[in-house]
N, C-alpha and C positions, 0 to 999 in steps of 0.2 A: 731451636726456636720454631714454635708451631705457627705457621701461617695458614689461615683458613680461607676457604673460598665461599663467600657469601654473595649471592647474585646481586645484591644492592651495594655491597662494599667488598669487591674482590681484593684480596691481600690487605684488607683493612682500610682500603682507600675509597674515596668517593668514586663512583663509576666514571665520571668524566675524567678524573685524574688517571684512573686505570687505563682508559682508552687512549689518553695522551701518551702514556708509556708504552702501550702496545704499538702505537704508531711509531714511536721512536725506535723500538726494537726492530720493527719491520724496515724502517729506514736504514738502520745499521746492517741489516741482513742483505748484504750485496749480492749474494749468490742464491737467495731465496731457498735456503736449506734449513731454516729455523735454528741455526747454530751460529753463534758469534765467536770469532777468534779471541781467546784470552789475551793475546798479545796486543789487541786493540782496545782493551778494557779502559785504560787510562784515557785514550782519545775519546771514547764514547762518553765517559763521565764528564770530561771537559766540554764536549759538545752540548751536553745537557746543562752546563753551567756549574758543575760541581768540581772543585779542585781538591782531589784527595791528597792526603799526606802520603809519604812513602810507606809508612806503617799501615795506613788504611788500605792502600793499593795492594800490598802483600796479603792483607787479611781478605780482601775482596777476591783476589785471584785464587786463594786457597778455598774460600767459601763457594765460589761459583764453579770451580773445577777441581773437586777433591781428588778425583782419580787421575788428574794431570793428563787429560786427553787433548788439551789444547783448545777446547771449545766449551761453550756453555749455552744452555737453552733459555727459553722465555721464563720458566719457573724460577731458575736461579737468578736471572736478571731482576725479576720482580721482588724476590726476597731481599736482594741487595738494595734496590730502590726503596722498599718499605723500611728497611733498617736506616738508610740515610735520612729519610723523611722523619722518622720517629726521633732520631738523634737531633735533627734540626729543630723539631718542635720542642724538645726538652730544653735546648739552649734558649730558644725564644721565651719560654716560660720563665726561666731563670732571669733573663734580662728584664722582663716585665716586672718581676718581683724587686729587682735592684732599682729599677727606674722609679717604682712606686715609693721606695724608701726615700728617695730624693724629693719626690713630688708631694711635699707635705700638704699643700692646699688642694691636692687632687685636681689641678687645673689641666693636667696633661702637658705641662711645661716645667722645666727646671732652669733656674738662672745659671748663667755661665759662671757667676761668682761662686755658687754652691759647688759646681763641678770643680772649679779651680781649687777651692778650699779642700775638697776631698782628695784631689790629686796631690796636693801639697802634704796632706796628712799621710797618704800612702807612700809618698817618696819625698821626704824632706829635702833631698839633694837636687830635686828637679829645678832646672834654671828657669828664670822668668821667660827667656826666649822660647824654651821648649814648651812651657805652659801656654804661652801666647799662641804658638803654632797649633797645639792640640785643640785649644778652644776655638780658634779661628776656623780650623778645619771642621770641627764638630758643628759649629754654628754657621752652617752654610749660607743662611739668608741674612746673617749679621744682626739678628733681632735682639741678641742678648739673652735669648731664651732657647733652650734645646728641647725639641719635641721627641717623642719616642723613636721616630724614624732616624733622626740625627744621632740620638743616643746609641741606637743599635749599630749604626754605621761606625761610630767612634769605637765602640766596644768590640766589634768583630773585624775591624780593619787589620789586615795582615801586611806587614812590611816585608 
């Protein structure tokens, strides 16, 4: 994976994002040695708001410390962060496409009835109670319409 350094978009990120992650790395660098311990990788990711799966964590540990030295530097940290952000962007793009399929009139809203109908088609055995719970949770403001933010939350919620 080739990551380039462009003065305006280091690691392919806007400069302000890059600086935020530089600040995070420095914050995690308790001993000011420019190396973070691999054993704290999961903790660092969670502090930044990312919940890695067990599989992702193993991949990241191998990627940031291929020689198994027990530590990783800023370059490895940024390559991992750039990967996470690109993956998140791809998921967001897919969710936008799916949402637009529901949003026939392009109003930016989808009725809860349309969502319920689709959920019933996908899982004919879904109970009315389960359907009601999903819809109520998705339609946080009780408007009977789901905007993209509510749709995204519904689709990405992990139990």
